N, C-alpha and C positions, 0 to 999 in steps of 0.2 A: 369537677376535677376527676371524680371517680369514673364518670362516663368517658372523659377524654382518655384516661388510662386504659379503659377497656378497649377503646378504639385503637389505641396504640398497640396493645398486645395482639389484637386481631390482625392488624396490618403487619406486624412483625411475623406472626405465624404464617401469613400468606406469602411471605417473601420466598423466592426460589433462587438459589445461587445460579449464576450463569456458567460456572465451571466448578469442578470438584474441589479446587483449592479453597473455595468459599467455606467448606466444611472442615477445613484443616486448621486448627488453632495455631499449630507451629508455623504455618505459612504466614500468618499475620504477624508473628514475632520476627521472622526473618525476611518476610515479604517476598523474597525471590532468592533462588539458589545463587551463591556467588559465581561470578563469571570466571572462566578458566583461561589460562594462557597456553595454548597448544603450540608445540614445536612445528616447524615447517614439515619435518619428516612425518610426524604423526598425522598432520592434516592431509598430506598427499596419500598416506596409507589408508586413511578413512575414506577419502574420496574414491580411491581406486578399488579397494577391496573390503571396506568396512561394512559392518552389519547395518541394517536399516535403522536400528535404534541408535547406533553410534553416529550415523549421518544426521539423524534428526536432532540429536543433542548438539552436534557441531553447528548445525544451521541455526538453532535457537540461540546458542552462545554468541555467535557472531552477529545475529540480528540485533541483540541488545548491546553488543560491544563495538560494532564497526558501523560508522556512519554511512559509508558507501553501500554496504550490503543492505542495511536497513532502508535506505532511500530507494534503492532499486526494487526491493520487494514491495514496499508501500506503493511505489509508482504503478506496478503491474496490478496490485490488488485494488487500487482505486481508479484505474484507468477508465473503466466503464462507469457511467452514472447510475447503472442498474434501474433505469426507468422502463417500466413495462406497461403493456396494454392488455386488458382482460377482454378476451373475445368470447362472446356467448355462442354456444352451438345448440340451436333449437332442434328438437325432435320433429319428425315429419308431421306437417299439419299444424304446428304451433306457430304463434306470431306474437310480437311485442304489443299487439293491440290488447292482448290479455293482460289486465292490470296485475294479476297474480304473478305473472312472469316478470313484469317490471319490478315488483317488490322484491322478488328473489334476486334479481340482478343487482339492485341497489344495495341489498344486504351484503352481497359479496364485495361490492366496491367499498363499502364502509369497513368491512373486515380487513381488506388489503391495506387501507389507509391506517388502520389501527395497529397492525403488527409491524409496520415500519420496515418493509422489505429491504430498502437500500442499505440501511445500517447492518441488518442481519447478514446480507450477502457480502458486504465488505469484510466483515469479521470472518466469515467462512473462507473467502478468497485469500485473505492474509494468512490465516492458519494453514491453508492448503499450500501456499508458497513457502512457508517456513518449514513445515513438516512433510510436505509432499502429498498430504491428504488431510481433509477435514473430517473429523469424527465427532458426531453429536448425538444426543439422545433427547427425544421429545418427552418432556415432563408433563406438559399440559397441551391438549388439543381438543378444542370444541368451538362452538359458534361465538364464544365470548372472548377467547384468547388463544395464544400460541406461545409456549415457552420452551426454549431449548437449552440444554446444558452441554458445554463442551466436554468431551472425553479426553483423557490423557493419551497421546499418541503412542507412548511406550507400551501401553496395554491393549492396543488395538491393531488390527490388520484387516485386509480385505482380499479375499480369494475367489469370491463367487458373486454372481449377479442374479437378480430375480427375473421373472418373465417379462417385466417391463423395462429391463435394461439397467435397473438401479443397482449400484454396488452395495453388497451386504457387509456388515461389520462383524468381524470375529473379535470377541472381547475376552480377555484373560481374567478369570475370577480371582487370580492371585492378587489382584489389586486390593481386594478386601482383606485378604490374609495378611497383607503387609501393615494393616492398621491394628496395632497391638492393643490399644485402649478399647475395651469392649463397648463402652458407652458411645465412644466416637464412631466405632464401626457400625453400631446399630443406627446411629444418627444418619450416617452416610447411606446405609442400606435402605432406610425409610424413604429416601428421595427417589430411588430407582423403581422402575415398574415391577410389578409382581412377578413377571416372567424371569427377570434377572435375580430377584431375591430368592425365588424358589430354586433356581438352578444353583445358586451359591450354596444354599443349605444342603441340597442333594450332593454337591461335590464334597462338602465338608464331612458328610456321612459316608463318603466312599461309593455313592451310587452312580457317579459319573467317572468314566475312565480318564477324561481329560479336563483340564481347567479351562480350556477354550470352548466358548459357546457362540453360536450364531445369533445375532440380535435380529429379530424380525424387521422387515423393511418398513412396517407401519409405525415403528417407534425409533428406528435407527436412521441416522442421516450420514451419508458418506459421499464426499466429493473428492475423487482421486485425480491427481495431476499425473497424467501419462502413466509411468510405471510405479507411481506411489512414492518416489523418492524426491527429496528436495531438488528443485530444478536448477538452482543457481549456485550449487556448492563449488563449481569450478572457478568462480570468480574470487573466492576467499584468498587463495594464494596471491592473486594479483593485488588485492587490497593490502596484504601484508607487505608485498614488495614496495608498494607506494608509501606505506607508513615508514618503512626502513629508509627509503629515499628522502623522505621529509626529515627524518632524524639526521641523516648525513648532511642535508642542506643546512640544518641548524648548526651543526659542527663547523661547516664551512663558513657560515656567517660569523661565528665566533672567531674563527681563525682569521677571517678577513679584517676584523676590527681590532685584532690583537696587535700590539705594537711592542717593539723592543727598543728602548732608549739606550744607545751605545755612547758612553762618554770616553773619548780618547784623550788620555792625559798626555800633553805634549812633552817632548824631550829635546835636548840640544842636538846640534849637528854631529857632535862627536859621540853621541849616545848617552851623554850624562842626563840622568832623570831630572826634570824640572821640579817634580814633586816626589817626595819619598812615599813608599807604600803606605805608611801610616797616614800621610796627608791625603793620599788618594782614597783611602778608606773613609776618611771624614767627608770627602766630596761625594763618595758613593752613598753613604748613609744620609747625607743631606738631600740628594736627589730622590732616594727611596722615600724619605719622609714627605717630600713635596708631592710625590705621585701615589702615595698610599691610598688615596680615595678612589683611584681608578683601577678596578680589578683587571682590566684588559691591557695593562701596561706593565712590562717587565724592564728592569734596569740592569745594564751590563757596563762595568767600568773597565776601560782599557787605555793604553797609551796611544793617543792620536787625536783625530778630529771628532767632533760631535755629529752624530747621524741618527736617523730613525729608520728602522727596518719594518716594512709593512707587508703582511702576507697578502698576496693577490690571487684571486680565482676569477674565472670567467662566469659571470652571473647568467649570461645568455645560454651558455652550455648547460648549466644546472637547471635553468628554467625549462629548457627543451626536454631534458631528461625527465623532469617531473610531469610535464605535459604528456610525454609518451607513456609514462607509468599510469597516469590517470586515464588516458584514452584506452589503455589496454584493459582496464577494469570493465569499462562499458563494452569493449569488444568481446570480452569473454562472456558478458551477460547477453550479448546480442541486441543491445539497446543503443541507440545513437547518443553519443555524448552531447550532441547539439540540443537534445531535449532539455538538458540541464544548463547548457551554455550555448544557445543557438547562434549560428552565424549564417545559415542558409535555410530559408523557409521551406524550399522544395524537398530537401533532404529530410528535414524534420517531419514533414507531412507524410512522406513515404514510410518513414520509420514507424510513426504512430499507427499507420494502417497495418503494417506488419505485426506490431505489438497487439493490436486488437484481434487480428487473425490468430495470434498465438494463444490468447486467453479465450477464444471463442468456444473451444470444447468444454471448458469449465462453465461458461455462460449457458450453453445448451443443457448441461446437467442441472443448473439452477432452474431453467425453464421447466424441465421435466418434473423436478421435485415439486415446484410450486403448483404446477398443473395438477399433479396427483394429490397434493395436500388440499387444495381447494375442492376438488371433486369428491374427496373422501368425506368432506363435511356437508357440502351443499348440492351435490349432483342428485337429480331425481329423474323420473321418466320424461319430464317435459324439457329439461335444460341441463346441459353440462358446460364446462368451461375450458378454455385454453389460455395460458398466460405466456406472453411473448415479450422478451426483453429487447428494447430497441438498441441498434448499434450506435449508440451516442456516447461520446467521450467528452471530457472537459476541454479537449483541444479541438474537436470537430463538431461541436453542437451547433455552431452558427451555420456551417455548411449544410448540415442535415436539416435544420429548421428552414433555411431558404429553399432547399429542394422540396421539402414536404409542403411548404406553403404554395409553391408553384403547382404541385400536383393537386392540392386542395382547390385551387382556382380552376382546375380543369375537371372537377367533379370527384376527385379521390378523397381520401379520409380527411376530415376536419380535425380529428382527434390527434393525429400524429404530431403536427407542429406544436400543438398545445402541450402534449405530454413531454416532448423533447425540450420544452422550456422549463421543465421541472414541476409541472402541475400534475395532479392526478386526474383520472377521468371524472371523478365525483366533483372535483374543483371546477371543472368546466361548466357543468350544469348549475352548480351553486353560484358561480360568478355571473353567468348569463341571467339567472333568475334575479339576482340582486340588481344587475344593471338595467334589465328590461322592465321588470314588473314592479320594482320598488323605487329605484333611483330614476327610472325613465330616461336613461342617458341617450338612447337612440334618438329621442326628439330634442334633447337639450344640446347635445354635442353634434356638430356637423363634421362628418368624416373628412380627413385630409384627401386632397386629390392625388391619386396615384395612377399608374398605368392601368389599373383595374377599375378605377372609378371615373376616369376622364371620359368625356363624350367622344364620338367617332370623329368629330371635326377638330379634335385637339391635335397638336403636333405629335406625330408618331416617332418611331425610332427607339432604339435601346437607351436606357439611362446612362448618363455620363459615368465613366469609370473613375475611380480614385487614382492618384499617382502611383500607389503601391500595386494596383491591379494592372497598370499599363506596362506593356513590354518595352524593353530598351529601344526597339526599332520604332514603335509608335511614338515614343517621346522624342526620338531623333527627327521623325517626319514632322511632328508638330512644331518643333523648334525651327526647322527649315522653313515651314510655311510662315511662321511669325517673322523670321528674318526677311523673307520676300515681301511681306506686307509693309515692313518698315522701309 
């Protein structure tokens, strides 16, 4: 038991928070700052002329508050599958015949699998879309692991780049000054690299003129979206318009089912009342008592015939207005509404390609960062590395795999179709080693006949297309031939 407790304590001491909130005990009490209800006027003012910090808070607030805004940001952040290929770059005269180079390359492949890049990059992309920029700090970086902590965007900025084109982070040391509890402040400081700890203590002693310091690019991670501001703030007013329209629709629905029961008390031709007012009141109370279980019915007693008044509205008009409001949200975001409710496959395909092009600058920054990261650990005189993310999305992976497979049959890369299917480069060698040298599947299983394995005397021609792939004209011609044959 004592040995298990020692292991638990060591495991707990080795834990590293993924963001600064992990070291804030108040955060766990409240979990998250309560969401605000902005007025339309304040939202438009923040979007048009608000500070970066105001815009970031507005974006964060509506990411957790509004389903449309959240869905669109998650769509763009997870559009790419973030599947990459590690390309070795050998120095002149070096070859993979050298077993030492093979070992080096395999170590890097194992390292990439271990740090789980797709999850890390999805988190970076999502925060970049929420806040306009991702700010992170490398806590651990060696051949055994890679740990990053998210920095609070309200205490970060980026104004400069290094010689490699990486954005540099300016960090406001007043973040620590805001932690009043001395023990908690020291706990948070202990997580930061020594460069930041030293700068904070110098600033507290008055040796630094500004609370802002530049974080070196070897420990800071910055992925900026365009001008560093949230990219989709302009759709927030449209989402509010839609919510208001939904509320109006609910009121109309209630009005439509509301009924007024009118009791007309008859009278004689000469105007003499058939029932006295006291008697009419008894009738009224009786009807009210009979209808008291239906909250959507009101009772009015008058002299005359019995009738029911129903409020009527045009449901088609209301539905069209809501559709327009909803489509306007996606229009403001620049994303096709058909992605979430598709009706035309060609429009969706074009829209997804545009969306992939929109996030491509962010993906290129990811590639540059990962390449620098890997080379800072593993590069030597014999070999360096380049990491490239494939243009594969959850919507276009089949098309990419088919094209990559066709190129592979002509002598191009065999890795690309395999990686596009979601496997790593190391998975390929491990799977083939298992199949060929252990399970001996190449001799046990006979490959299916395809256009690539059939002999030359087989019937040629392109494979038959599915009904979905055939054009309307082709289907019409086939139908005409069938009718002629009959």
